[in-house]
N, C-alpha and C positions, 0 to 999 in steps of 0.2 A: 481370300480370308486371310489374315493374316494372325488372328488368336491371338492366346496369349503366351506372353514370354517366360519363361519360368527362371527366377532370378534365386540363385544359393548363393554358400558361401561357406571354406573349410577355412579357419583359421589357423596361423598357426605363429608360434610367437618365439621370437630369437633371445636367448640370453643375453643379459649386458656383458659386454666387453671389461676386463679387468684391467686395472691400472697398474701400469709396470715398474716398478722398484730398482731404483741402483742399485748397484753393487758397491760402489768406491766406497772406501770406510768411513771418508767424511760426510758424503751425502747419509749413509748409511745412521751417522750420530745426530745429525740434522734430524733426518726422519723420526729418530727414537724420540728425540725433544721435541719433533711436531706434533707425533703422534699423543706424546702425553696432554699438548695441550689442548689436541683435540679430542680426547678421551674426557678432561673437562670440564671441556664445553659442553660436550654430549652430556655429560653428567648434569650441566649445568640447566641446561635447555628442556632437559626430561624434567628435571625437578621445578623449573619455573614452568611448564606445561600442567605440572601434574598441580602445582598452586593453584595455578590459574583455571583449571579446571576443578579444583575443589571451593574454588571462590563462585562457580555456577550453581551448589547447592546449598540448600534445598532447589531443588527444581520443580514447577509446577508445569502440565500438560495437561489442557482441555481436549474430554473425547464426546463420545455419546450417551459414555456409562457415567458423565460428572469429571471433577477433576483429579488427576492423580499427580501427588506427591513424589517422588523420590528423595529421599532426605539427604543419600550420600550417593557418592560417586560407585556405581555400579563396578563388578570384579566378577562375577558369572550372570552374564548375558544370554537368553535363549530368546532366538528372533524366530517367527513364527508365520507373521503376515510374508505373503508374497511380495517379497524383493527386500523384506525387514533386513534381512541379514545382509545384504548386498551392501546397501547404507549405513548398516552401522560399521563394514570392513573398511567403506570408503570412508569414514569418519574417523579410522586408525583404532576399532574396538573388534573383538575377534569372538562371535558366538560360540559358547562351549555346546550348545544343541541348535538347528535352525531347521526348518522344511523346505524340502525341496520340490517346490508345485509345477516347475517344469520340466525335471527329469534330468538334471546333470549328475546325474550316479555318479559319474567316475570323477568328478570335480568339485565333489564336496557340496553340490545343490548352486554354484554357483557360474555365470556365464564365463567364456572366454576372453570378455572386454575388463572383466574387472581387475584392475594394478593390485589391488592392495588384497591380497589373498590370503590363505591361512597359513599360521605358522605351526598348530597341532591342527589334527582332524578335528571336526565339532559331532557330536552327535547326528547322526541325521534324523528325525522325529515324521510322524506322518503331517499329512494336510485334512483333506476333511474327516479322515478318521483316527484322528490324534489319539495318543496313548498319555493321559492327564498322571499316569503312576510315571511313566519313561520322562516324563517333565519334572516332576517334583524330584526323583532319583539324580537328576542334574544340580539341585540345589542352588537354582538361581536365587539372585538379590533383585532381578529385575526379567521382565519378560516381556518384550513386544508383539504384538497380535493387531498391527497397525492395520494393513491390508488384508482384511478375513471378512468372514461372513457379516459380523457383526449381532452373533448371535448370544442373545442374553445367556442364556446357559453354559455354554464354551468360558464367555469372559467371566460369569461368577465360580466355576471350577477353577480356571488360573490364576484370578484373581486370589483364591483359598491359598494358593503355595505361595506367591509371590505380589509385589507390585506389577501391575500389568496396564500395559500403556493401548487400551484399546484400538475400535476408528475413527473414524475423525468425526464430530458432528453432524450427521447425517452421509454418512461415508460409509452406511451400512450395504450389505450385500457385494461389496470388492469396490466401492465408487468411495474411498479414499482418495485423493487426487496426488497425482505429483507432489508438487508443492506441497500438500499438507503432509505427506508421509515422511517426505525429507525435516519440514520444520518440528514434526514431533518428536522424530528418531533424536535430532539433533540436540533439542531442548532435555527428552531424557538423559541422557548421555552426555550433557553438559560440553556441547561442541557446537552453540547456536550459531556463533559466525563461524564456522566450518561449514555448517548446513548452507547457509548464506551466501557463502563462496561459491561452494558448491551448485545453486540453484544459478548464482550468474553467471557462470561459466557456462551451463545449458542455456541460458537465453539468449547470450550472446553469439550463439553456436547457430541459433535459429534463426535472430535476427544479422546474420552475415548471408545466411541460404535465402530468407527473403529476398535480400538485396542482390544476390548474386541472377536470382531467378524471381522479378519480380511480374513475370505473366502468370504465375501461378495463382493469384489474386482473384479472388472469386467465383474461378472455377469451382467445377462441384466434384463431388468426392464418393466413393462408396467404399467403405471396409466389409469386405464380406467373407465366410468364413464356410468350411462344408466339415463336418463330422460324419463318423458312421449312422448318426440319427439324421443327418439332413443338413439341411442349408440355414445360414444366419449372417445379418446382419449386426453391424454396432450402433448403438445410438450416442444421443450425445453426451451422457456423464459418462460414457469409456475412455480409457485413456488413448487408444489408436486414434478415435478421431480428433481427441484434442491434439494430436502430433500434427497432423495432418491441417487442423486448422488453424493453429500457429505457424504454420508454412503459408497461411493466405489462402487457404480452401475450404470452400462453405459444405458443410454437409449435405447431400442429396436428402429434398425436402421431403419427398413421398417417406423415404425410411424414418425422419426424424419424426413424421406424424403417427408412425408406427409404433413409437416408444412411448411407455408411460413412467411414472414414478418412480423413482427405483428400479430401474431396471437399466442394463449397461448393453444389451442384444436383445432382438428379435429373431423368431424365427419366420423364414420366408418357407413356403411351401415350391415345390417343382414346375405347379404354376404360374407364383408370381416372380418369377424370376427376373423378366423384365423391368420390376422393381428396383434392383440392383445398377440401371442403366445412369450413366454421369460421365461427365468429361472425364473423370478418371476411376476405376475399377479397381482395386486391390483386391486380390484373394486368399486364401493361403490354409492349408489343410491342419485339421487337426487329429492326431492321431490315426492318418489315412494318407495312402500314394495322395501325391500331387496329381497324378495322372489321372483320379477321380474327379479333379476338378476341370484341367485341361483336356480331358476326351470327353467330358461329357457334352450331349446335344443339347442340352436347353444351355449351358453354361455357354454354349459355343452360336446360341442363337441372340444372344444378348448383344445390343446395335454395339454397344464400348468395346467387345471383343472381336466382334466383326469388322470393327474399323480400326481396329491394334490400339485403343485406346486404354487397354486393360493388364494388371501384370500378375503375376502367381508367386508369389515371394514363399520361401521355405527355409527351412533348417535356422543355423545361426540366427541372421536376420527377421525371420518372422519371430522368433524367439525374443529377442532385442525389441525389436516392435513391440511387442505384448506387455513386455514385463515395466517399461514406464519407469523406471529407475533412470537418474540424470547419466550416464554413464551408459547402460542400453539407450538409454534417446541419444547421445550423440555420436554412440556406434553406428545406430541404424541410421539416423541422417547423412553419417558420411557414405555410408555403402549404399541408401537408396536414393539421394540426389540425384546424382548421374542418368541413374536408368528411370527415375520419376521424367526428367527433362529430356529423356531420346524417346520417351514411350509419347511423352503428350505432342512431340515436336513430327512425330510419324505422319 
């Protein structure tokens, strides 16, 4: 029995190398002149960007709760939805407050794949148990709650504080898709074009992967998890399944049939574990050790696990795979592609 191969990653970033400046007097004078021109150019660029951004307002975003109009460029953004802060950062906007859904406690709630990080630490706010008083104390002029529960009471309380961009139409219960999340946040921040560029880059990355691995097309996949409460599998509405579908895989039909409207996952009992069987089985732990999957007798009796067609992912890879933002997806794609091919080729 080959079993599942745990896949994990520790990522370290290397600081950028500085540019050396010549010491000769003539070059120093030239450098001063060039620097002044560059500063002027930078100021002009920033002024142009600000003007372009100002031209994007008022901006109207369609949500589950109706249209939300952002009258002018927001200066104090609070990002509460799952991954909302990361999308805002990628668009060049630093939230003054954010929720940390995954538990990146030492990095202001964002993953190590994020290129545009904070220059000033945000106030880290709650997720499910949110202090509305803490949100109000930040004096936001825009609240992003795009990938969230879509609870009406939560939305009403937030919108009484500041204009709030809630879940997408039909996106309640954390079902706002990655594309909708980017488009809605980009529109609200006056950065629609930049949002389109983000999505285009993501689409190109997945297209390149499907071209490199054409044999993935049509193969079935199950994305499963285990928590302290038991087993589960993700269904059609979840971003993890969409990730695999974008690579050409098809969802395990038996799991798909279990999913209901408005659900992104289903519970699987110990007696039902064989329902998880597919051409490729991906599992990951949530707040438990990976060994509780890899050493489980039921898991190891699934045909895909017995045949070596399974993977158990952890740490940064599992987090990126789950988060669904463009940067997270491209990071997960880069880290997982080779392992998927190796697993299917065994």
